[in-house]
PyMOL Python script that loads the backbone (N, CA, C, O; Angstrom):
from pymol import cmd

cmd.read_pdbstr("""\
ATOM      1  N   ARG A   1      14.495  -7.507  19.063  1.00  0.00           N
ATOM      2  CA  ARG A   1      15.315  -6.298  19.561  1.00  0.00           C
ATOM      3  C   ARG A   1      16.941  -6.504  19.614  1.00  0.00           C
ATOM      4  O   ARG A   1      17.872  -5.745  19.343  1.00  0.00           O
ATOM      5  N   ARG A   2      16.879  -7.945  20.112  1.00  0.00           N
ATOM      6  CA  ARG A   2      18.235  -8.754  20.462  1.00  0.00           C
ATOM      7  C   ARG A   2      18.955  -8.817  19.100  1.00  0.00           C
ATOM      8  O   ARG A   2      20.170  -8.936  19.260  1.00  0.00           O
ATOM      9  N   SER A   3      18.672  -8.784  18.144  1.00  0.00           N
ATOM     10  CA  SER A   3      19.277  -9.165  16.986  1.00  0.00           C
ATOM     11  C   SER A   3      20.786  -8.736  16.504  1.00  0.00           C
ATOM     12  O   SER A   3      21.579  -9.441  15.881  1.00  0.00           O
ATOM     13  N   GLY A   4      20.964  -7.422  16.950  1.00  0.00           N
ATOM     14  CA  GLY A   4      22.042  -6.823  16.314  1.00  0.00           C
ATOM     15  C   GLY A   4      22.283  -6.591  15.093  1.00  0.00           C
ATOM     16  O   GLY A   4      23.434  -6.435  14.686  1.00  0.00           O
ATOM     17  N   VAL A   5      21.098  -6.527  14.228  1.00  0.00           N
ATOM     18  CA  VAL A   5      21.045  -6.033  13.209  1.00  0.00           C
ATOM     19  C   VAL A   5      20.044  -4.614  13.248  1.00  0.00           C
ATOM     20  O   VAL A   5      18.817  -4.644  13.343  1.00  0.00           O
ATOM     21  N   ALA A   6      20.761  -3.566  13.165  1.00  0.00           N
ATOM     22  CA  ALA A   6      19.772  -2.281  12.840  1.00  0.00           C
ATOM     23  C   ALA A   6      18.851  -2.256  12.411  1.00  0.00           C
ATOM     24  O   ALA A   6      17.878  -1.795  13.008  1.00  0.00           O
ATOM     25  N   ALA A   7      18.796  -2.732  11.234  1.00  0.00           N
ATOM     26  CA  ALA A   7      17.206  -2.488  10.594  1.00  0.00           C
ATOM     27  C   ALA A   7      16.534  -3.205  11.036  1.00  0.00           C
ATOM     28  O   ALA A   7      15.520  -2.558  11.295  1.00  0.00           O
ATOM     29  N   VAL A   8      16.295  -4.893  11.532  1.00  0.00           N
ATOM     30  CA  VAL A   8      16.024  -5.526  12.276  1.00  0.00           C
ATOM     31  C   VAL A   8      15.318  -4.328  13.705  1.00  0.00           C
ATOM     32  O   VAL A   8      14.150  -3.986  13.889  1.00  0.00           O
ATOM     33  N   THR A   9      16.324  -4.028  14.337  1.00  0.00           N
ATOM     34  CA  THR A   9      15.878  -3.699  15.805  1.00  0.00           C
ATOM     35  C   THR A   9      15.202  -1.880  15.665  1.00  0.00           C
ATOM     36  O   THR A   9      14.629  -1.181  16.501  1.00  0.00           O
ATOM     37  N   THR A  10      15.564  -1.638  14.361  1.00  0.00           N
ATOM     38  CA  THR A  10      14.948  -0.073  14.356  1.00  0.00           C
ATOM     39  C   THR A  10      13.322  -0.821  13.824  1.00  0.00           C
ATOM     40  O   THR A  10      12.792   0.165  13.313  1.00  0.00           O
ATOM     41  N   PHE A  11      12.817  -1.398  13.753  1.00  0.00           N
ATOM     42  CA  PHE A  11      11.311  -2.370  12.591  1.00  0.00           C
ATOM     43  C   PHE A  11      10.695  -2.970  14.617  1.00  0.00           C
ATOM     44  O   PHE A  11       9.543  -2.821  15.023  1.00  0.00           O
ATOM     45  N   ALA A  12      11.810  -3.566  15.428  1.00  0.00           N
ATOM     46  CA  ALA A  12      11.041  -3.879  16.104  1.00  0.00           C
ATOM     47  C   ALA A  12      10.677  -2.450  17.494  1.00  0.00           C
ATOM     48  O   ALA A  12       9.769  -2.586  18.315  1.00  0.00           O
ATOM     49  N   ALA A  13      11.321  -1.583  17.463  1.00  0.00           N
ATOM     50  CA  ALA A  13      11.556  -0.393  17.899  1.00  0.00           C
ATOM     51  C   ALA A  13      10.008   0.053  17.706  1.00  0.00           C
ATOM     52  O   ALA A  13       9.090   0.068  18.526  1.00  0.00           O
ATOM     53  N   GLY A  14      10.039   0.401  16.376  1.00  0.00           N
ATOM     54  CA  GLY A  14       8.469   1.684  15.978  1.00  0.00           C
ATOM     55  C   GLY A  14       7.298   0.127  16.036  1.00  0.00           C
ATOM     56  O   GLY A  14       6.090   0.353  15.965  1.00  0.00           O
ATOM     57  N   LEU A  15       7.769  -1.299  16.159  1.00  0.00           N
ATOM     58  CA  LEU A  15       6.220  -2.146  16.292  1.00  0.00           C
ATOM     59  C   LEU A  15       5.745  -1.355  18.231  1.00  0.00           C
ATOM     60  O   LEU A  15       4.777  -0.701  18.618  1.00  0.00           O
ATOM     61  N   GLN A  16       6.856  -1.816  18.867  1.00  0.00           N
ATOM     62  CA  GLN A  16       6.791  -2.104  20.407  1.00  0.00           C
ATOM     63  C   GLN A  16       6.111  -0.449  20.483  1.00  0.00           C
ATOM     64  O   GLN A  16       4.993  -0.443  20.999  1.00  0.00           O
ATOM     65  N   GLN A  17       6.718   1.168  19.971  1.00  0.00           N
ATOM     66  CA  GLN A  17       5.863   2.077  19.714  1.00  0.00           C
ATOM     67  C   GLN A  17       4.350   2.105  19.149  1.00  0.00           C
ATOM     68  O   GLN A  17       3.619   3.037  19.485  1.00  0.00           O
ATOM     69  N   ASP A  18       3.924   1.184  18.373  1.00  0.00           N
ATOM     70  CA  ASP A  18       2.831   1.394  17.917  1.00  0.00           C
ATOM     71  C   ASP A  18       1.481   0.355  18.213  1.00  0.00           C
ATOM     72  O   ASP A  18       0.360   0.203  17.727  1.00  0.00           O
ATOM     73  N   GLY A  19       2.448  -0.371  19.516  1.00  0.00           N
ATOM     74  CA  GLY A  19       2.040  -1.003  19.794  1.00  0.00           C
ATOM     75  C   GLY A  19       0.656  -1.521  19.898  1.00  0.00           C
ATOM     76  O   GLY A  19       0.378  -2.708  20.068  1.00  0.00           O
ATOM     77  N   ALA A  20      -0.646  -0.031  19.726  1.00  0.00           N
ATOM     78  CA  ALA A  20      -1.580  -0.201  20.233  1.00  0.00           C
ATOM     79  C   ALA A  20      -2.335  -0.792  18.683  1.00  0.00           C
ATOM     80  O   ALA A  20      -3.176  -1.666  18.470  1.00  0.00           O
ATOM     81  N   ALA A  21      -1.710  -0.014  17.933  1.00  0.00           N
ATOM     82  CA  ALA A  21      -2.061   0.014  16.484  1.00  0.00           C
ATOM     83  C   ALA A  21      -2.050  -1.599  15.854  1.00  0.00           C
ATOM     84  O   ALA A  21      -3.034  -2.083  15.293  1.00  0.00           O
ATOM     85  N   VAL A  22      -0.978  -2.205  16.020  1.00  0.00           N
ATOM     86  CA  VAL A  22      -0.292  -3.406  15.786  1.00  0.00           C
ATOM     87  C   VAL A  22      -1.101  -4.661  15.875  1.00  0.00           C
ATOM     88  O   VAL A  22      -1.222  -5.599  15.087  1.00  0.00           O
ATOM     89  N   LYS A  23      -1.852  -4.314  17.574  1.00  0.00           N
ATOM     90  CA  LYS A  23      -2.749  -5.121  18.178  1.00  0.00           C
ATOM     91  C   LYS A  23      -4.319  -4.906  17.457  1.00  0.00           C
ATOM     92  O   LYS A  23      -5.094  -5.824  17.187  1.00  0.00           O
ATOM     93  N   ALA A  24      -4.608  -3.112  17.180  1.00  0.00           N
ATOM     94  CA  ALA A  24      -5.337  -3.241  16.250  1.00  0.00           C
ATOM     95  C   ALA A  24      -5.109  -3.933  15.106  1.00  0.00           C
ATOM     96  O   ALA A  24      -6.075  -4.625  14.784  1.00  0.00           O
ATOM     97  N   ALA A  25      -4.168  -3.995  14.374  1.00  0.00           N
ATOM     98  CA  ALA A  25      -4.328  -4.514  12.926  1.00  0.00           C
ATOM     99  C   ALA A  25      -4.635  -5.671  12.701  1.00  0.00           C
ATOM    100  O   ALA A  25      -5.472  -5.840  11.814  1.00  0.00           O
ATOM    101  N   LEU A  26      -4.189  -6.647  13.273  1.00  0.00           N
ATOM    102  CA  LEU A  26      -4.230  -8.057  13.420  1.00  0.00           C
ATOM    103  C   LEU A  26      -5.933  -8.290  14.061  1.00  0.00           C
ATOM    104  O   LEU A  26      -6.853  -8.983  13.627  1.00  0.00           O
ATOM    105  N   THR A  27      -5.823  -7.180  15.526  1.00  0.00           N
ATOM    106  CA  THR A  27      -7.221  -8.319  15.472  1.00  0.00           C
ATOM    107  C   THR A  27      -8.636  -7.862  15.003  1.00  0.00           C
ATOM    108  O   THR A  27      -9.648  -8.332  15.524  1.00  0.00           O
ATOM    109  N   SER A  28      -8.687  -6.815  13.876  1.00  0.00           N
ATOM    110  CA  SER A  28     -10.002  -5.837  13.920  1.00  0.00           C
ATOM    111  C   SER A  28     -10.528  -7.040  12.731  1.00  0.00           C
ATOM    112  O   SER A  28      -9.744  -7.799  12.160  1.00  0.00           O
ATOM    113  N   THR A  29     -11.834  -7.020  12.539  1.00  0.00           N
ATOM    114  CA  THR A  29     -12.216  -7.676  11.687  1.00  0.00           C
ATOM    115  C   THR A  29     -12.564  -6.630  10.590  1.00  0.00           C
ATOM    116  O   THR A  29     -13.410  -6.986   9.769  1.00  0.00           O
ATOM    117  N   TRP A  30     -12.063  -5.473  10.473  1.00  0.00           N
ATOM    118  CA  TRP A  30     -12.426  -4.383   9.213  1.00  0.00           C
ATOM    119  C   TRP A  30     -11.129  -4.806   8.406  1.00  0.00           C
ATOM    120  O   TRP A  30     -10.237  -5.299   9.096  1.00  0.00           O
ATOM    121  N   SER A  31     -10.837  -4.657   6.713  1.00  0.00           N
ATOM    122  CA  SER A  31      -9.536  -4.511   5.997  1.00  0.00           C
ATOM    123  C   SER A  31      -9.988  -3.627   4.990  1.00  0.00           C
ATOM    124  O   SER A  31     -11.115  -3.198   4.743  1.00  0.00           O
ATOM    125  N   SER A  32      -9.161  -3.485   4.589  1.00  0.00           N
ATOM    126  CA  SER A  32      -8.560  -2.147   3.496  1.00  0.00           C
ATOM    127  C   SER A  32      -8.153  -2.992   2.206  1.00  0.00           C
ATOM    128  O   SER A  32      -7.612  -2.455   1.240  1.00  0.00           O
ATOM    129  N   GLY A  33      -8.414  -4.179   2.253  1.00  0.00           N
ATOM    130  CA  GLY A  33      -7.574  -4.956   0.950  1.00  0.00           C
ATOM    131  C   GLY A  33      -7.665  -4.694   0.418  1.00  0.00           C
ATOM    132  O   GLY A  33      -6.726  -4.120  -0.135  1.00  0.00           O
ATOM    133  N   GLN A  34      -9.484  -4.771  -0.415  1.00  0.00           N
ATOM    134  CA  GLN A  34     -10.278  -4.379  -1.770  1.00  0.00           C
ATOM    135  C   GLN A  34     -10.114  -2.972  -1.908  1.00  0.00           C
ATOM    136  O   GLN A  34     -10.193  -2.563  -3.066  1.00  0.00           O
ATOM    137  N   THR A  35      -9.917  -2.175  -1.066  1.00  0.00           N
ATOM    138  CA  THR A  35      -9.317  -0.604  -1.709  1.00  0.00           C
ATOM    139  C   THR A  35      -7.911  -0.391  -2.251  1.00  0.00           C
ATOM    140  O   THR A  35      -7.771   0.080  -3.380  1.00  0.00           O
ATOM    141  N   GLU A  36      -7.022  -0.667  -1.614  1.00  0.00           N
ATOM    142  CA  GLU A  36      -5.169  -1.119  -1.931  1.00  0.00           C
ATOM    143  C   GLU A  36      -5.441  -1.754  -2.903  1.00  0.00           C
ATOM    144  O   GLU A  36      -4.465  -1.614  -3.638  1.00  0.00           O
ATOM    145  N   GLY A  37      -6.227  -2.438  -3.438  1.00  0.00           N
ATOM    146  CA  GLY A  37      -6.457  -4.085  -4.436  1.00  0.00           C
ATOM    147  C   GLY A  37      -6.531  -2.525  -5.834  1.00  0.00           C
ATOM    148  O   GLY A  37      -5.757  -2.532  -6.792  1.00  0.00           O
ATOM    149  N   GLN A  38      -7.499  -1.465  -5.639  1.00  0.00           N
ATOM    150  CA  GLN A  38      -7.861  -1.105  -6.238  1.00  0.00           C
ATOM    151  C   GLN A  38      -7.302   0.741  -6.923  1.00  0.00           C
ATOM    152  O   GLN A  38      -7.690   1.443  -7.857  1.00  0.00           O
ATOM    153  N   VAL A  39      -6.130   0.909  -5.729  1.00  0.00           N
ATOM    154  CA  VAL A  39      -5.568   2.285  -5.798  1.00  0.00           C
ATOM    155  C   VAL A  39      -4.097   1.284  -6.832  1.00  0.00           C
ATOM    156  O   VAL A  39      -3.652   1.734  -7.887  1.00  0.00           O
ATOM    157  N   GLY A  40      -3.531  -0.235  -6.114  1.00  0.00           N
ATOM    158  CA  GLY A  40      -2.651  -0.863  -7.214  1.00  0.00           C
ATOM    159  C   GLY A  40      -2.877  -0.602  -8.250  1.00  0.00           C
ATOM    160  O   GLY A  40      -2.152   0.167  -8.881  1.00  0.00           O
ATOM    161  N   LYS A  41      -3.785  -1.068  -8.679  1.00  0.00           N
ATOM    162  CA  LYS A  41      -4.384  -1.106  -9.796  1.00  0.00           C
ATOM    163  C   LYS A  41      -4.325  -0.232 -10.741  1.00  0.00           C
ATOM    164  O   LYS A  41      -4.072  -0.552 -11.903  1.00  0.00           O
ATOM    165  N   LEU A  42      -4.594   1.210 -10.291  1.00  0.00           N
ATOM    166  CA  LEU A  42      -4.986   2.293 -10.733  1.00  0.00           C
ATOM    167  C   LEU A  42      -3.368   2.889 -10.909  1.00  0.00           C
ATOM    168  O   LEU A  42      -3.093   3.473 -11.957  1.00  0.00           O
ATOM    169  N   LYS A  43      -2.539   2.754 -10.070  1.00  0.00           N
ATOM    170  CA  LYS A  43      -0.819   2.792 -10.087  1.00  0.00           C
ATOM    171  C   LYS A  43      -0.630   2.244 -11.026  1.00  0.00           C
ATOM    172  O   LYS A  43      -0.912   2.989 -11.964  1.00  0.00           O
ATOM    173  N   MET A  44      -0.214   1.087 -11.434  1.00  0.00           N
ATOM    174  CA  MET A  44       0.212  -0.049 -12.431  1.00  0.00           C
ATOM    175  C   MET A  44      -0.166   1.238 -13.704  1.00  0.00           C
ATOM    176  O   MET A  44       0.565   2.097 -14.199  1.00  0.00           O
ATOM    177  N   LEU A  45      -1.538   0.926 -13.921  1.00  0.00           N
ATOM    178  CA  LEU A  45      -2.325   1.606 -15.454  1.00  0.00           C
ATOM    179  C   LEU A  45      -1.699   3.397 -15.453  1.00  0.00           C
ATOM    180  O   LEU A  45      -2.056   4.040 -16.440  1.00  0.00           O
ATOM    181  N   LYS A  46      -1.116   3.900 -14.760  1.00  0.00           N
ATOM    182  CA  LYS A  46      -0.554   5.030 -14.909  1.00  0.00           C
ATOM    183  C   LYS A  46       0.840   4.913 -14.626  1.00  0.00           C
ATOM    184  O   LYS A  46       1.294   6.025 -14.895  1.00  0.00           O
ATOM    185  N   ARG A  47       1.391   4.479 -14.392  1.00  0.00           N
ATOM    186  CA  ARG A  47       2.815   4.000 -14.934  1.00  0.00           C
ATOM    187  C   ARG A  47       2.595   3.390 -16.304  1.00  0.00           C
ATOM    188  O   ARG A  47       3.218   3.748 -17.304  1.00  0.00           O
ATOM    189  N   GLN A  48       1.773   2.553 -16.285  1.00  0.00           N
ATOM    190  CA  GLN A  48       2.463   2.294 -18.505  1.00  0.00           C
ATOM    191  C   GLN A  48       2.088   3.341 -18.878  1.00  0.00           C
ATOM    192  O   GLN A  48       3.124   3.824 -19.335  1.00  0.00           O
ATOM    193  N   THR A  49       1.405   3.981 -19.000  1.00  0.00           N
ATOM    194  CA  THR A  49       0.391   5.426 -18.963  1.00  0.00           C
ATOM    195  C   THR A  49       2.025   6.483 -19.444  1.00  0.00           C
ATOM    196  O   THR A  49       2.204   7.000 -20.548  1.00  0.00           O
ATOM    197  N   PHE A  50       2.531   6.517 -18.825  1.00  0.00           N
ATOM    198  CA  PHE A  50       3.504   7.942 -18.138  1.00  0.00           C
ATOM    199  C   PHE A  50       4.482   8.438 -18.914  1.00  0.00           C
ATOM    200  O   PHE A  50       5.652   8.110 -18.718  1.00  0.00           O
ATOM    201  N   GLY A  51       4.197   9.113 -19.690  1.00  0.00           N
ATOM    202  CA  GLY A  51       4.917  10.397 -20.592  1.00  0.00           C
ATOM    203  C   GLY A  51       4.517   9.434 -22.219  1.00  0.00           C
ATOM    204  O   GLY A  51       5.224   9.433 -23.226  1.00  0.00           O
ATOM    205  N   ARG A  52       3.184   8.686 -22.027  1.00  0.00           N
ATOM    206  CA  ARG A  52       3.086   8.225 -23.716  1.00  0.00           C
ATOM    207  C   ARG A  52       1.907   8.243 -24.056  1.00  0.00           C
ATOM    208  O   ARG A  52       1.420   7.528 -24.931  1.00  0.00           O
ATOM    209  N   SER A  53       1.134   9.342 -23.172  1.00  0.00           N
ATOM    210  CA  SER A  53      -0.385   9.675 -23.546  1.00  0.00           C
ATOM    211  C   SER A  53      -0.904  10.458 -22.502  1.00  0.00           C
ATOM    212  O   SER A  53      -0.338  10.581 -21.416  1.00  0.00           O
ATOM    213  N   SER A  54      -2.155  11.085 -22.857  1.00  0.00           N
ATOM    214  CA  SER A  54      -2.857  12.301 -22.433  1.00  0.00           C
ATOM    215  C   SER A  54      -3.895  11.758 -21.373  1.00  0.00           C
ATOM    216  O   SER A  54      -4.245  10.580 -21.436  1.00  0.00           O
ATOM    217  N   PHE A  55      -4.436  12.682 -20.307  1.00  0.00           N
ATOM    218  CA  PHE A  55      -4.533  12.237 -19.091  1.00  0.00           C
ATOM    219  C   PHE A  55      -5.915  11.497 -19.750  1.00  0.00           C
ATOM    220  O   PHE A  55      -6.357  10.595 -19.038  1.00  0.00           O
ATOM    221  N   ASP A  56      -6.631  11.744 -20.964  1.00  0.00           N
ATOM    222  CA  ASP A  56      -7.663  11.640 -20.758  1.00  0.00           C
ATOM    223  C   ASP A  56      -8.386   9.804 -21.791  1.00  0.00           C
ATOM    224  O   ASP A  56      -9.495   9.271 -21.832  1.00  0.00           O
ATOM    225  N   LEU A  57      -6.604   9.350 -22.614  1.00  0.00           N
ATOM    226  CA  LEU A  57      -6.904   7.738 -22.287  1.00  0.00           C
ATOM    227  C   LEU A  57      -6.357   7.184 -21.227  1.00  0.00           C
ATOM    228  O   LEU A  57      -6.223   5.962 -21.288  1.00  0.00           O
ATOM    229  N   LEU A  58      -5.905   7.867 -20.011  1.00  0.00           N
ATOM    230  CA  LEU A  58      -5.896   7.305 -18.974  1.00  0.00           C
ATOM    231  C   LEU A  58      -6.980   7.068 -17.906  1.00  0.00           C
ATOM    232  O   LEU A  58      -7.148   6.389 -16.893  1.00  0.00           O
ATOM    233  N   ARG A  59      -7.601   7.942 -18.625  1.00  0.00           N
ATOM    234  CA  ARG A  59      -9.277   7.930 -18.020  1.00  0.00           C
ATOM    235  C   ARG A  59      -9.835   7.275 -18.437  1.00  0.00           C
ATOM    236  O   ARG A  59     -10.591   6.628 -17.712  1.00  0.00           O
ATOM    237  N   ARG A  60      -9.816   7.072 -19.633  1.00  0.00           N
ATOM    238  CA  ARG A  60     -10.218   6.109 -20.200  1.00  0.00           C
ATOM    239  C   ARG A  60     -10.396   4.061 -19.673  1.00  0.00           C
ATOM    240  O   ARG A  60     -11.150   3.095 -19.551  1.00  0.00           O
ATOM    241  N   ARG A  61      -8.938   4.618 -19.548  1.00  0.00           N
ATOM    242  CA  ARG A  61      -8.023   2.772 -19.256  1.00  0.00           C
ATOM    243  C   ARG A  61      -8.771   2.471 -17.735  1.00  0.00           C
ATOM    244  O   ARG A  61      -9.083   1.300 -17.520  1.00  0.00           O
ATOM    245  N   VAL A  62      -8.932   3.027 -17.160  1.00  0.00           N
ATOM    246  CA  VAL A  62      -9.508   3.165 -15.441  1.00  0.00           C
ATOM    247  C   VAL A  62     -10.711   2.953 -15.596  1.00  0.00           C
ATOM    248  O   VAL A  62     -11.295   1.985 -15.109  1.00  0.00           O
ATOM    249  N   LEU A  63     -11.547   4.351 -16.708  1.00  0.00           N
ATOM    250  CA  LEU A  63     -13.097   3.179 -16.579  1.00  0.00           C
ATOM    251  C   LEU A  63     -12.474   1.597 -17.287  1.00  0.00           C
ATOM    252  O   LEU A  63     -12.090   0.771 -16.458  1.00  0.00           O
ATOM    253  N   LEU A  64     -12.408   1.305 -18.429  1.00  0.00           N
ATOM    254  CA  LEU A  64     -12.080   0.168 -18.927  1.00  0.00           C
ATOM    255  C   LEU A  64     -12.189  -1.387 -17.761  1.00  0.00           C
ATOM    256  O   LEU A  64     -12.799  -2.449 -17.636  1.00  0.00           O
ATOM    257  N   ALA A  65     -11.025  -0.477 -17.065  1.00  0.00           N
ATOM    258  CA  ALA A  65     -10.871  -1.518 -16.286  1.00  0.00           C
ATOM    259  C   ALA A  65     -11.647  -2.497 -15.460  1.00  0.00           C
ATOM    260  O   ALA A  65     -11.750  -3.686 -15.162  1.00  0.00           O
ATOM    261  N   VAL A  66     -12.141  -1.272 -15.262  1.00  0.00           N
ATOM    262  CA  VAL A  66     -13.460  -1.445 -13.962  1.00  0.00           C
ATOM    263  C   VAL A  66     -14.686  -2.208 -14.070  1.00  0.00           C
ATOM    264  O   VAL A  66     -15.478  -2.240 -13.129  1.00  0.00           O
TER     265      VAL A  66
END
""", "prot")
cmd.dss("prot")
cmd.show_as("cartoon", "prot")
cmd.util.cbc("prot")
cmd.orient("prot")
């Protein structure tokens, strides 16, 4: 908070305000990593086909990627 850099100060204030959520995220045994990975893969496939193909091709690529 005392860095003098506006972005860092704002980030630190947000962490302090959400202290309970930050602590829970760092100490919890639960993880959403697998879900986030699948969402990232889907977004990548979507970006690759954007404007070039139909929904049917995107659907086929998603099903083949699984």
